[in-house]
Z-matrix of the N, CA and C atoms (Angstrom, degrees):
N
C 1 1.457
C 2 1.531 1 111.16
N 3 1.351 2 116.86 1 -43.15
C 4 1.462 3 120.58 2 -179.52
C 5 1.518 4 110.65 3 -62.37
N 6 1.341 5 117.18 4 -43.66
C 7 1.465 6 120.49 5 179.84
C 8 1.523 7 110.47 6 -61.96
N 9 1.336 8 117.39 7 -40.61
C 10 1.470 9 121.45 8 178.62
C 11 1.522 10 110.19 9 -63.95
N 12 1.342 11 116.80 10 -42.94
C 13 1.459 12 120.82 11 -179.28
C 14 1.525 13 111.27 12 -64.44
N 15 1.331 14 116.50 13 -40.17
C 16 1.466 15 120.75 14 -179.73
C 17 1.525 16 111.18 15 -61.44
N 18 1.348 17 117.40 16 -33.94
C 19 1.458 18 120.78 17 -178.71
C 20 1.527 19 111.72 18 -66.73
N 21 1.327 20 117.64 19 -23.57
C 22 1.456 21 121.59 20 -179.48
C 23 1.525 22 112.90 21 -82.60
N 24 1.330 23 116.53 22 -16.28
C 25 1.458 24 120.58 23 -175.78
C 26 1.532 25 110.78 24 -91.00
N 27 1.347 26 115.66 25 151.05
C 28 1.476 27 118.06 26 173.95
C 29 1.520 28 108.89 27 -65.02
N 30 1.325 29 116.63 28 146.92
C 31 1.454 30 119.43 29 -177.12
C 32 1.519 31 110.23 30 -129.55
N 33 1.322 32 115.29 31 163.50
C 34 1.464 33 122.40 32 178.70
C 35 1.522 34 108.73 33 -90.82
N 36 1.342 35 116.26 34 104.37
C 37 1.460 36 120.63 35 -177.11
C 38 1.518 37 112.96 36 -90.82
N 39 1.320 38 117.65 37 -0.29
C 40 1.460 39 120.23 38 178.03
C 41 1.524 40 111.54 39 -60.49
N 42 1.329 41 116.67 40 -23.45
C 43 1.459 42 120.44 41 179.52
C 44 1.528 43 111.36 42 -57.52
N 45 1.328 44 116.98 43 -39.14
C 46 1.464 45 119.69 44 -177.59
C 47 1.527 46 111.26 45 -66.34
N 48 1.327 47 116.12 46 -35.73
C 49 1.467 48 119.00 47 175.96
C 50 1.527 49 110.68 48 -64.21
N 51 1.325 50 116.53 49 -40.13
C 52 1.465 51 120.61 50 -179.92
C 53 1.520 52 111.18 51 -70.51
N 54 1.343 53 116.86 52 -40.51
C 55 1.466 54 120.01 53 176.16
C 56 1.529 55 110.35 54 -58.93
N 57 1.340 56 115.36 55 -46.27
C 58 1.466 57 119.70 56 -178.14
C 59 1.523 58 110.60 57 -64.49
N 60 1.322 59 116.02 58 -40.01
C 61 1.458 60 120.20 59 178.85
C 62 1.529 61 110.40 60 -62.57
N 63 1.314 62 116.40 61 -42.70
C 64 1.460 63 120.33 62 178.59
C 65 1.527 64 110.54 63 -64.89
N 66 1.323 65 116.84 64 -42.13
C 67 1.468 66 119.63 65 -178.84
C 68 1.523 67 110.93 66 -61.98
N 69 1.331 68 117.20 67 -31.34
C 70 1.470 69 119.52 68 177.57
C 71 1.528 70 111.27 69 -68.76
N 72 1.326 71 117.04 70 -34.57
C 73 1.469 72 118.44 71 175.97
C 74 1.528 73 110.34 72 -67.32
N 75 1.328 74 116.54 73 -36.62
C 76 1.455 75 120.95 74 179.13
C 77 1.528 76 110.67 75 -65.49
N 78 1.330 77 116.20 76 -43.42
C 79 1.466 78 120.08 77 177.85
C 80 1.533 79 110.31 78 -63.86
N 81 1.321 80 116.31 79 -42.51
C 82 1.458 81 119.77 80 178.68
C 83 1.515 82 112.26 81 -61.41
N 84 1.334 83 116.26 82 -42.45
C 85 1.459 84 120.41 83 179.10
C 86 1.527 85 110.94 84 -67.18
N 87 1.338 86 117.04 85 -39.01
C 88 1.466 87 120.53 86 178.87
C 89 1.527 88 110.63 87 -63.43
N 90 1.315 89 116.25 88 -42.72
C 91 1.466 90 120.41 89 177.62
C 92 1.532 91 110.55 90 -62.13
N 93 1.326 92 116.28 91 -42.61
C 94 1.467 93 120.39 92 179.39
C 95 1.528 94 110.81 93 -65.30
N 96 1.335 95 117.34 94 -40.19
C 97 1.470 96 120.61 95 178.38
C 98 1.521 97 110.54 96 -62.98
N 99 1.314 98 116.60 97 -41.17
C 100 1.459 99 120.63 98 177.40
C 101 1.527 100 110.92 99 -59.11
N 102 1.325 101 115.84 100 -39.85
C 103 1.469 102 120.57 101 179.16
C 104 1.533 103 111.29 102 -72.67
N 105 1.324 104 117.59 103 -34.05
C 106 1.466 105 120.49 104 174.20
C 107 1.529 106 109.70 105 -58.54
N 108 1.328 107 116.29 106 -45.86
C 109 1.458 108 121.37 107 -176.15
C 110 1.529 109 112.36 108 -70.13
N 111 1.330 110 116.06 109 -14.98
C 112 1.468 111 119.23 110 174.07
C 113 1.521 112 110.99 111 -76.86
N 114 1.332 113 117.46 112 -13.38
C 115 1.455 114 121.87 113 -178.82
C 116 1.522 115 110.70 114 73.22
N 117 1.309 116 116.69 115 -160.05
C 118 1.454 117 120.25 116 177.27
C 119 1.515 118 113.39 117 96.46
N 120 1.328 119 114.60 118 -179.89
C 121 1.462 120 121.17 119 -173.15
C 122 1.523 121 113.68 120 -70.71
N 123 1.349 122 116.84 121 -22.23
C 124 1.467 123 119.89 122 -176.72
C 125 1.522 124 112.97 123 -91.50
N 126 1.327 125 117.95 124 9.74
C 127 1.464 126 120.77 125 -175.25
C 128 1.525 127 112.29 126 -54.44
N 129 1.320 128 117.63 127 -47.97
C 130 1.462 129 120.52 128 -176.92
C 131 1.525 130 111.67 129 -64.96
N 132 1.304 131 116.30 130 -36.83
C 133 1.471 132 119.37 131 178.97
C 134 1.525 133 110.31 132 -63.32
N 135 1.315 134 116.85 133 -40.59
C 136 1.467 135 119.55 134 179.31
C 137 1.527 136 111.27 135 -71.42
N 138 1.324 137 117.44 136 -32.77
C 139 1.466 138 120.10 137 172.57
C 140 1.531 139 110.40 138 -60.17
N 141 1.322 140 116.07 139 -44.36
C 142 1.463 141 120.58 140 178.54
C 143 1.530 142 111.52 141 -61.85
N 144 1.318 143 116.44 142 -36.13
C 145 1.464 144 120.20 143 178.11
C 146 1.522 145 110.62 144 -61.84
N 147 1.324 146 116.98 145 -41.91
C 148 1.462 147 120.75 146 -179.80
C 149 1.525 148 110.36 147 -63.87
N 150 1.310 149 116.72 148 -42.49
C 151 1.467 150 120.69 149 177.95
C 152 1.520 151 110.20 150 -59.74
N 153 1.335 152 117.05 151 -43.56
C 154 1.459 153 121.19 152 -179.48
C 155 1.528 154 111.11 153 -66.34
N 156 1.321 155 116.97 154 -42.58
C 157 1.469 156 120.39 155 178.56
C 158 1.530 157 110.66 156 -63.70
N 159 1.321 158 116.63 157 -39.82
C 160 1.465 159 119.86 158 -179.59
C 161 1.526 160 110.88 159 -64.69
N 162 1.332 161 116.58 160 -39.37
C 163 1.461 162 120.51 161 177.52
C 164 1.527 163 111.09 162 -64.18
N 165 1.334 164 116.30 163 -43.15
C 166 1.466 165 120.55 164 177.74
C 167 1.525 166 110.77 165 -62.28
N 168 1.332 167 116.44 166 -42.15
C 169 1.466 168 120.96 167 179.97
C 170 1.526 169 111.53 168 -62.53
N 171 1.330 170 117.10 169 -38.17
C 172 1.469 171 120.65 170 177.82
C 173 1.525 172 111.19 171 -60.73
N 174 1.323 173 116.27 172 -41.43
C 175 1.462 174 120.21 173 179.37
C 176 1.534 175 111.38 174 -66.15
N 177 1.324 176 116.54 175 -39.33
C 178 1.467 177 119.60 176 178.42
C 179 1.521 178 110.32 177 -66.52
N 180 1.317 179 117.21 178 -41.49
C 181 1.464 180 121.26 179 178.08
C 182 1.521 181 110.86 180 -59.44
N 183 1.311 182 116.47 181 -44.58
C 184 1.468 183 120.59 182 178.51
C 185 1.525 184 110.70 183 -61.82
N 186 1.331 185 116.06 184 -38.11
C 187 1.463 186 120.22 185 179.27
C 188 1.529 187 111.02 186 -66.00
N 189 1.326 188 116.97 187 -39.81
C 190 1.464 189 120.68 188 177.79
C 191 1.525 190 110.62 189 -64.35
N 192 1.322 191 117.21 190 -45.75
C 193 1.465 192 120.27 191 -178.79
C 194 1.523 193 111.51 192 -63.68
N 195 1.326 194 116.55 193 -35.79
C 196 1.465 195 120.20 194 175.96
C 197 1.522 196 110.40 195 -67.47
N 198 1.321 197 117.16 196 -41.52
C 199 1.468 198 121.21 197 179.68
C 200 1.522 199 111.37 198 -64.16
N 201 1.334 200 116.79 199 -34.84
C 202 1.466 201 120.12 200 177.63
C 203 1.528 202 110.34 201 -60.15
N 204 1.322 203 115.82 202 -41.20
C 205 1.467 204 119.93 203 -178.98
C 206 1.524 205 112.14 204 -71.28
N 207 1.317 206 116.42 205 -30.91
C 208 1.463 207 120.04 206 -173.49
C 209 1.532 208 114.28 207 -93.34
N 210 1.316 209 117.55 208 -19.63
C 211 1.466 210 120.63 209 -174.09
C 212 1.528 211 111.00 210 -83.45
N 213 1.327 212 114.95 211 138.00
C 214 1.457 213 120.25 212 179.16
C 215 1.526 214 110.69 213 -77.98
N 216 1.346 215 116.24 214 -46.33
C 217 1.459 216 121.45 215 178.89
C 218 1.525 217 108.86 216 -122.34
N 219 1.309 218 116.34 217 125.74
C 220 1.465 219 121.40 218 178.89
C 221 1.530 220 109.51 219 -107.22
N 222 1.342 221 118.77 220 156.00
C 223 1.465 222 120.61 221 -176.07
C 224 1.523 223 113.78 222 -64.62
N 225 1.317 224 117.02 223 -28.56
C 226 1.456 225 121.63 224 170.53
C 227 1.523 226 108.21 225 -151.10
N 228 1.307 227 117.48 226 -176.70
C 229 1.460 228 122.90 227 -170.77
C 230 1.532 229 112.55 228 -50.19
N 231 1.327 230 116.53 229 136.84
C 232 1.468 231 121.04 230 -178.13
C 233 1.530 232 111.96 231 -60.08
N 234 1.311 233 115.85 232 -40.34
C 235 1.455 234 119.10 233 178.60
C 236 1.526 235 111.53 234 -62.90
N 237 1.328 236 116.44 235 -38.04
C 238 1.472 237 120.10 236 178.27
C 239 1.524 238 111.02 237 -66.87
N 240 1.320 239 116.73 238 -37.81
C 241 1.466 240 120.12 239 177.67
C 242 1.527 241 110.13 240 -62.08
N 243 1.321 242 116.19 241 -46.88
C 244 1.469 243 120.35 242 178.66
C 245 1.520 244 111.33 243 -61.22
N 246 1.330 245 116.53 244 -45.86
C 247 1.466 246 119.85 245 -177.45
C 248 1.524 247 111.24 246 -65.82
N 249 1.335 248 116.99 247 -37.60
C 250 1.460 249 120.21 248 -179.55
C 251 1.524 250 111.40 249 -65.70
N 252 1.324 251 117.11 250 -50.53
C 253 1.469 252 118.97 251 -176.67
C 254 1.530 253 110.69 252 -67.78
N 255 1.335 254 117.15 253 -34.46
C 256 1.458 255 118.92 254 -179.83
C 257 1.528 256 111.67 255 -72.45
N 258 1.342 257 117.13 256 -32.76
C 259 1.464 258 119.23 257 176.57
C 260 1.523 259 110.05 258 -69.17
N 261 1.329 260 117.45 259 -37.77
C 262 1.463 261 120.64 260 175.05
C 263 1.525 262 110.43 261 -63.40
N 264 1.313 263 115.63 262 -41.16
C 265 1.461 264 119.81 263 -179.41
C 266 1.532 265 111.38 264 -67.91
N 267 1.327 266 116.15 265 -34.11
C 268 1.468 267 119.91 266 176.87
C 269 1.535 268 111.04 267 -61.28
N 270 1.338 269 116.42 268 -35.69
C 271 1.468 270 120.26 269 -179.30
C 272 1.528 271 110.81 270 -64.40
N 273 1.325 272 116.45 271 -46.03
C 274 1.473 273 118.50 272 -179.04
C 275 1.527 274 110.64 273 -73.97
N 276 1.325 275 117.68 274 -31.08
C 277 1.469 276 120.16 275 174.56
C 278 1.525 277 110.62 276 -61.44
N 279 1.347 278 116.31 277 -39.30
C 280 1.461 279 119.74 278 -179.81
C 281 1.523 280 111.01 279 -68.74
N 282 1.324 281 117.04 280 -33.93
C 283 1.468 282 119.58 281 174.72
C 284 1.524 283 110.64 282 -63.77
N 285 1.328 284 115.31 283 -40.89
C 286 1.467 285 119.91 284 178.16
C 287 1.536 286 110.23 285 -63.34
N 288 1.325 287 116.42 286 -41.78
C 289 1.467 288 119.85 287 179.00
C 290 1.528 289 110.39 288 -62.38
N 291 1.325 290 117.28 289 -38.40
C 292 1.464 291 120.98 290 178.25
C 293 1.524 292 110.69 291 -61.58
N 294 1.321 293 115.53 292 -42.76
C 295 1.472 294 120.21 293 178.34
C 296 1.524 295 110.80 294 -63.39
N 297 1.315 296 117.40 295 -39.23
C 298 1.464 297 120.23 296 177.81
C 299 1.529 298 110.71 297 -59.95
N 300 1.316 299 116.76 298 -41.23
C 301 1.463 300 120.73 299 178.92
C 302 1.526 301 110.88 300 -66.03
N 303 1.315 302 116.08 301 -43.33
C 304 1.471 303 120.36 302 178.84
C 305 1.522 304 110.48 303 -60.17
N 306 1.311 305 116.13 304 -41.79
C 307 1.467 306 119.78 305 179.59
C 308 1.526 307 111.58 306 -71.53
N 309 1.313 308 116.43 307 -39.22
C 310 1.466 309 120.31 308 -179.23
C 311 1.519 310 110.79 309 -57.83
N 312 1.337 311 116.14 310 -44.21
C 313 1.464 312 120.58 311 -176.98
C 314 1.535 313 112.66 312 -94.43
N 315 1.346 314 115.48 313 6.20
C 316 1.474 315 121.92 314 175.57
C 317 1.528 316 111.54 315 53.02
N 318 1.322 317 114.96 316 47.15
C 319 1.465 318 120.05 317 179.33
C 320 1.526 319 110.83 318 -80.63
N 321 1.309 320 116.53 319 133.54
C 322 1.463 321 121.55 320 -178.38
C 323 1.528 322 112.60 321 -120.42
N 324 1.328 323 117.02 322 -15.68
C 325 1.458 324 120.82 323 178.63
C 326 1.529 325 108.65 324 -135.85
N 327 1.334 326 115.76 325 155.39
C 328 1.459 327 120.06 326 -170.38
C 329 1.526 328 110.69 327 -139.72
N 330 1.327 329 114.99 328 148.12
C 331 1.456 330 121.04 329 -178.75
C 332 1.530 331 111.03 330 -64.16
N 333 1.333 332 117.06 331 154.74
C 334 1.471 333 120.08 332 176.26
C 335 1.525 334 112.66 333 -55.20
N 336 1.338 335 116.87 334 -37.21
C 337 1.464 336 119.59 335 178.43
C 338 1.516 337 112.70 336 -63.29
N 339 1.326 338 116.74 337 -38.35
C 340 1.468 339 120.57 338 176.71
C 341 1.524 340 110.62 339 -64.67
N 342 1.333 341 115.47 340 -41.07
C 343 1.467 342 119.22 341 179.95
C 344 1.525 343 110.65 342 -65.09
N 345 1.333 344 116.04 343 -38.22
C 346 1.465 345 118.26 344 177.69
C 347 1.520 346 111.14 345 -67.93
N 348 1.328 347 117.03 346 -34.97
C 349 1.469 348 119.44 347 175.56
C 350 1.523 349 110.54 348 -64.03
N 351 1.345 350 116.67 349 -35.02
C 352 1.461 351 119.59 350 174.49
C 353 1.515 352 111.21 351 -60.01
N 354 1.328 353 116.66 352 -37.75
C 355 1.467 354 120.49 353 177.09
C 356 1.523 355 111.28 354 -64.89
N 357 1.327 356 117.69 355 -39.14
C 358 1.467 357 120.21 356 178.50
C 359 1.525 358 110.85 357 -65.99
N 360 1.327 359 117.16 358 -35.43
C 361 1.462 360 120.81 359 177.11
C 362 1.528 361 110.08 360 -61.81
N 363 1.332 362 116.72 361 -44.82
C 364 1.468 363 120.86 362 179.70
C 365 1.530 364 110.44 363 -61.98
N 366 1.326 365 117.17 364 -44.42
C 367 1.468 366 120.59 365 179.63
C 368 1.526 367 111.31 366 -60.34
N 369 1.328 368 115.75 367 -45.51
C 370 1.470 369 119.95 368 -179.52
C 371 1.521 370 110.80 369 -63.60
N 372 1.331 371 117.11 370 -41.54
C 373 1.471 372 121.07 371 -179.12
C 374 1.522 373 110.92 372 -62.61
N 375 1.320 374 116.98 373 -43.32
C 376 1.464 375 120.10 374 -179.84
C 377 1.528 376 111.68 375 -66.70
N 378 1.316 377 117.21 376 -36.34
C 379 1.461 378 119.78 377 177.09
C 380 1.524 379 111.43 378 -64.43
N 381 1.323 380 116.71 379 -43.06
C 382 1.464 381 120.07 380 178.11
C 383 1.528 382 110.28 381 -63.76
N 384 1.335 383 116.80 382 -41.53
C 385 1.465 384 120.48 383 178.73
C 386 1.523 385 111.15 384 -63.28
N 387 1.327 386 117.66 385 -32.44
C 388 1.463 387 120.47 386 175.61
C 389 1.527 388 110.88 387 -70.04
N 390 1.331 389 116.11 388 -39.09
C 391 1.465 390 120.41 389 -175.10
C 392 1.524 391 113.00 390 -69.49
N 393 1.320 392 116.75 391 -37.85
C 394 1.472 393 120.26 392 -171.58
C 395 1.534 394 113.47 393 -54.77
N 396 1.343 395 119.91 394 -50.47
C 397 1.476 396 118.48 395 -179.89
C 398 1.527 397 113.04 396 -64.70
N 399 1.323 398 117.32 397 -25.46
C 400 1.465 399 120.87 398 -178.88
C 401 1.522 400 112.02 399 -68.71
N 402 1.330 401 117.07 400 -19.33
C 403 1.471 402 120.23 401 179.45
C 404 1.527 403 112.26 402 -68.07
N 405 1.323 404 116.64 403 -13.81
C 406 1.469 405 120.10 404 177.84
C 407 1.528 406 111.01 405 -66.92
N 408 1.334 407 116.94 406 -26.70
C 409 1.471 408 121.69 407 177.50
C 410 1.531 409 107.27 408 -135.33
N 411 1.311 410 114.88 409 76.38
C 412 1.457 411 120.66 410 -171.65
C 413 1.516 412 112.22 411 -62.06
N 414 1.322 413 117.26 412 -43.50
C 415 1.461 414 120.46 413 -178.33
C 416 1.518 415 112.57 414 -59.99
N 417 1.322 416 115.49 415 -48.32
C 418 1.467 417 120.39 416 -178.23
C 419 1.522 418 111.90 417 -67.96
N 420 1.334 419 116.46 418 -29.23
C 421 1.464 420 121.19 419 -174.75
C 422 1.523 421 113.40 420 -105.05
N 423 1.316 422 116.05 421 13.46
C 424 1.464 423 121.36 422 -174.41
C 425 1.529 424 112.49 423 -51.88
N 426 1.316 425 117.09 424 -51.55
C 427 1.463 426 120.16 425 -173.74
C 428 1.528 427 111.70 426 -63.66
N 429 1.328 428 116.65 427 -42.89
C 430 1.461 429 119.18 428 -179.59
C 431 1.519 430 111.29 429 -67.74
N 432 1.315 431 118.23 430 -38.67
C 433 1.459 432 121.60 431 178.88
C 434 1.527 433 111.27 432 -62.08
N 435 1.320 434 115.87 433 -43.19
C 436 1.469 435 119.43 434 178.38
C 437 1.524 436 110.48 435 -66.25
N 438 1.333 437 116.40 436 -39.66
C 439 1.471 438 120.11 437 179.36
C 440 1.525 439 110.96 438 -63.92
N 441 1.322 440 117.14 439 -39.49
C 442 1.465 441 120.91 440 178.29
C 443 1.524 442 110.17 441 -63.14
N 444 1.332 443 116.30 442 -46.22
C 445 1.460 444 120.24 443 180.00
C 446 1.531 445 110.53 444 -59.41
N 447 1.321 446 116.79 445 -41.13
C 448 1.465 447 120.47 446 179.19
C 449 1.528 448 111.10 447 -66.45
N 450 1.328 449 117.02 448 -38.17
C 451 1.464 450 120.27 449 179.67
C 452 1.530 451 110.69 450 -67.01
N 453 1.322 452 117.57 451 -39.57
C 454 1.465 453 120.37 452 176.96
C 455 1.528 454 109.95 453 -62.16
N 456 1.325 455 116.65 454 -39.29
C 457 1.464 456 120.30 455 177.68
C 458 1.529 457 110.95 456 -62.73
N 459 1.334 458 117.09 457 -39.33
C 460 1.468 459 120.20 458 177.00
C 461 1.527 460 110.83 459 -65.32
N 462 1.316 461 116.09 460 -39.74
C 463 1.470 462 120.11 461 178.10
C 464 1.526 463 109.96 462 -63.19
N 465 1.325 464 116.41 463 -40.33
C 466 1.473 465 119.83 464 177.84
C 467 1.520 466 111.09 465 -62.39
N 468 1.334 467 116.49 466 -37.39
C 469 1.464 468 119.94 467 176.98
C 470 1.520 469 111.57 468 -64.04
N 471 1.321 470 116.73 469 -40.74
C 472 1.458 471 120.46 470 177.03
C 473 1.523 472 110.48 471 -65.31
N 474 1.325 473 117.36 472 -38.00
C 475 1.459 474 121.64 473 177.23
C 476 1.522 475 110.93 474 -61.36
N 477 1.322 476 117.08 475 -40.43
C 478 1.467 477 120.92 476 177.04
C 479 1.529 478 110.80 477 -60.29
N 480 1.326 479 115.83 478 -42.05
C 481 1.470 480 119.97 479 179.22
C 482 1.529 481 111.18 480 -63.42
N 483 1.334 482 116.04 481 -43.89
C 484 1.466 483 120.36 482 179.64
C 485 1.524 484 111.10 483 -64.09
N 486 1.328 485 116.31 484 -38.60
C 487 1.457 486 121.71 485 178.62
C 488 1.531 487 110.27 486 -62.18
N 489 1.322 488 115.91 487 -48.28
C 490 1.463 489 120.30 488 -178.72
C 491 1.527 490 111.11 489 -63.88
N 492 1.340 491 116.50 490 -45.24
C 493 1.453 492 119.79 491 -179.18
C 494 1.527 493 110.85 492 -66.66
N 495 1.325 494 115.97 493 -36.62
C 496 1.460 495 120.15 494 179.19
C 497 1.518 496 112.09 495 -62.60
N 498 1.322 497 116.84 496 -41.72
C 499 1.460 498 120.09 497 178.60
C 500 1.528 499 111.08 498 -65.00
N 501 1.316 500 116.29 499 -39.08
C 502 1.462 501 119.69 500 177.90
C 503 1.531 502 110.67 501 -62.68
N 504 1.332 503 115.89 502 -44.99
C 505 1.465 504 120.02 503 -179.83
C 506 1.527 505 111.39 504 -63.23
N 507 1.339 506 115.45 505 -41.72
C 508 1.459 507 119.47 506 178.06
C 509 1.531 508 111.30 507 -60.58
N 510 1.314 509 115.49 508 -43.11
C 511 1.464 510 119.03 509 -177.93
C 512 1.529 511 111.13 510 -65.81
N 513 1.314 512 116.48 511 -39.33
C 514 1.467 513 119.66 512 178.88
C 515 1.533 514 110.55 513 -62.43
N 516 1.313 515 116.32 514 -39.95
C 517 1.463 516 120.35 515 -175.80
C 518 1.520 517 113.42 516 -82.18
N 519 1.357 518 115.90 517 -37.31
C 520 1.463 519 118.57 518 -169.13
C 521 1.529 520 114.76 519 -124.52
N 522 1.329 521 117.13 520 -8.43
C 523 1.466 522 119.67 521 -172.30
C 524 1.512 523 114.32 522 -51.69
N 525 1.320 524 116.90 523 -44.07
C 526 1.466 525 120.45 524 -176.99
C 527 1.518 526 112.79 525 -97.61
N 528 1.314 527 116.88 526 -33.07
C 529 1.469 528 120.26 527 -171.54
C 530 1.528 529 114.42 528 -92.17
N 531 1.349 530 117.16 529 -30.13
C 532 1.469 531 119.90 530 -174.37
C 533 1.536 532 109.85 531 -147.08
N 534 1.334 533 116.87 532 75.55
C 535 1.465 534 120.11 533 -176.39
C 536 1.525 535 113.83 534 -56.95
N 537 1.346 536 117.54 535 -34.08
C 538 1.463 537 119.42 536 -179.10
C 539 1.521 538 111.35 537 -65.62
N 540 1.329 539 117.10 538 -38.87
C 541 1.468 540 120.28 539 177.31
C 542 1.521 541 110.37 540 -62.92
N 543 1.345 542 115.23 541 -37.93
C 544 1.468 543 119.01 542 177.63
C 545 1.527 544 110.61 543 -65.05
N 546 1.323 545 117.30 544 -44.74
C 547 1.469 546 121.52 545 -178.42
C 548 1.525 547 110.73 546 -61.77
N 549 1.330 548 116.39 547 -46.84
C 550 1.465 549 120.44 548 -178.90
C 551 1.530 550 110.50 549 -63.94
N 552 1.316 551 116.43 550 -47.07
C 553 1.462 552 119.95 551 -179.72
C 554 1.510 553 112.33 552 -61.94
N 555 1.338 554 116.31 553 -42.04
C 556 1.464 555 119.48 554 -179.04
C 557 1.527 556 111.08 555 -66.52
N 558 1.331 557 117.10 556 -32.88
C 559 1.464 558 119.46 557 178.20
C 560 1.523 559 110.90 558 -68.01
N 561 1.320 560 116.61 559 -41.99
C 562 1.471 561 119.66 560 178.64
C 563 1.527 562 110.15 561 -65.26
N 564 1.328 563 116.95 562 -44.46
C 565 1.466 564 119.66 563 176.68
C 566 1.536 565 110.76 564 -57.65
N 567 1.331 566 115.83 565 -43.68
C 568 1.457 567 119.94 566 -178.17
C 569 1.514 568 112.61 567 -63.31
N 570 1.316 569 116.82 568 -39.57
C 571 1.455 570 119.63 569 -178.97
C 572 1.525 571 111.67 570 -72.61
N 573 1.318 572 117.34 571 -36.74
C 574 1.468 573 120.32 572 175.22
C 575 1.528 574 110.33 573 -62.59
N 576 1.319 575 116.23 574 -40.12
C 577 1.460 576 119.83 575 178.49
C 578 1.530 577 110.62 576 -63.99
N 579 1.329 578 116.38 577 -36.55
C 580 1.469 579 120.24 578 178.43
C 581 1.519 580 111.67 579 -69.20
N 582 1.331 581 117.52 580 -32.03
C 583 1.470 582 119.61 581 176.06
C 584 1.529 583 109.39 582 -58.70
N 585 1.327 584 116.47 583 -47.98
C 586 1.468 585 119.65 584 -178.78
C 587 1.531 586 110.06 585 -67.75
N 588 1.320 587 117.67 586 -35.42
C 589 1.467 588 120.56 587 174.49
C 590 1.526 589 111.35 588 -56.40
N 591 1.328 590 116.03 589 -41.36
C 592 1.460 591 119.68 590 -179.82
C 593 1.531 592 111.47 591 -65.38
N 594 1.337 593 116.50 592 -33.98
C 595 1.463 594 118.83 593 175.74
C 596 1.521 595 110.91 594 -67.59
N 597 1.319 596 116.69 595 -35.47
C 598 1.459 597 118.71 596 175.30
C 599 1.528 598 110.20 597 -64.22
N 600 1.328 599 117.33 598 -35.97
C 601 1.464 600 120.41 599 175.70
C 602 1.526 601 110.60 600 -60.22
N 603 1.340 602 116.39 601 -42.50
C 604 1.472 603 119.82 602 177.49
C 605 1.525 604 109.91 603 -61.24
N 606 1.328 605 116.50 604 -45.89
C 607 1.463 606 120.66 605 179.59
C 608 1.527 607 110.99 606 -59.85
N 609 1.322 608 117.39 607 -38.82
C 610 1.463 609 121.02 608 178.20
C 611 1.524 610 111.19 609 -65.91
N 612 1.331 611 116.83 610 -38.38
C 613 1.468 612 120.33 611 176.40
C 614 1.527 613 110.33 612 -62.75
N 615 1.329 614 116.18 613 -42.29
C 616 1.460 615 120.84 614 179.48
C 617 1.538 616 110.05 615 -63.16
N 618 1.318 617 116.69 616 -44.92
C 619 1.469 618 120.35 617 177.87
C 620 1.525 619 111.61 618 -58.59
N 621 1.339 620 115.96 619 -42.45
C 622 1.460 621 120.16 620 179.09
C 623 1.511 622 112.23 621 -62.84
N 624 1.335 623 116.81 622 -40.98
C 625 1.467 624 120.97 623 178.57
C 626 1.517 625 110.58 624 -64.16
N 627 1.331 626 116.35 625 -42.29
C 628 1.460 627 120.44 626 178.76
C 629 1.532 628 110.60 627 -61.07
N 630 1.314 629 116.96 628 -47.33
C 631 1.464 630 121.43 629 -179.15
C 632 1.525 631 111.65 630 -60.06
N 633 1.336 632 116.44 631 -40.54
C 634 1.461 633 120.62 632 -176.34
C 635 1.525 634 113.15 633 -75.76
N 636 1.323 635 116.99 634 -19.48
C 637 1.467 636 118.68 635 -171.45
C 638 1.525 637 114.56 636 -117.40
N 639 1.315 638 117.31 637 9.16
C 640 1.469 639 120.26 638 177.46
C 641 1.524 640 109.32 639 -112.74
């Protein structure tokens, strides 16, 4: 009954504009991270792009949280709105943390497995960016939203495989001869894996919203 009544009331749709704006920063940061992992002369410039995108995303997140407090009617549950935007923000925060590690250890080249993980990050980011506008009409877009969430979960599974294989390769090459190279490489692999984990968190939030509102 409450869900039916809420549909009759005017709602604040500005949230969807903010969600979409945030998702664009996430896609931009994912693209920049992918280019960082390609190495080359532009590495630092792409690192700077991620920092800038993360700062922009923080401001959008703050704007969403303020709007939640000020809005009388929200498009779906206030707690879900907070959890969704914060899970999206966690993804870009993790990308920023990865860049900090890369800069700390002055890494300029990256293993093929790391580069492939960068590709999985880009795929996950684009899927989330596709899903966000569909939340404006959850009923009509139910099937696609669920399919996107499932695809992100599959991407996360592939990321886990790349992470595990990457650690094995690092150990074979550096385990006995260069422990520091192994430590640095394993940390970068671990943080890339966490980036994709955060995208799975976003997908789970989206699935929960769909279930609660259909």
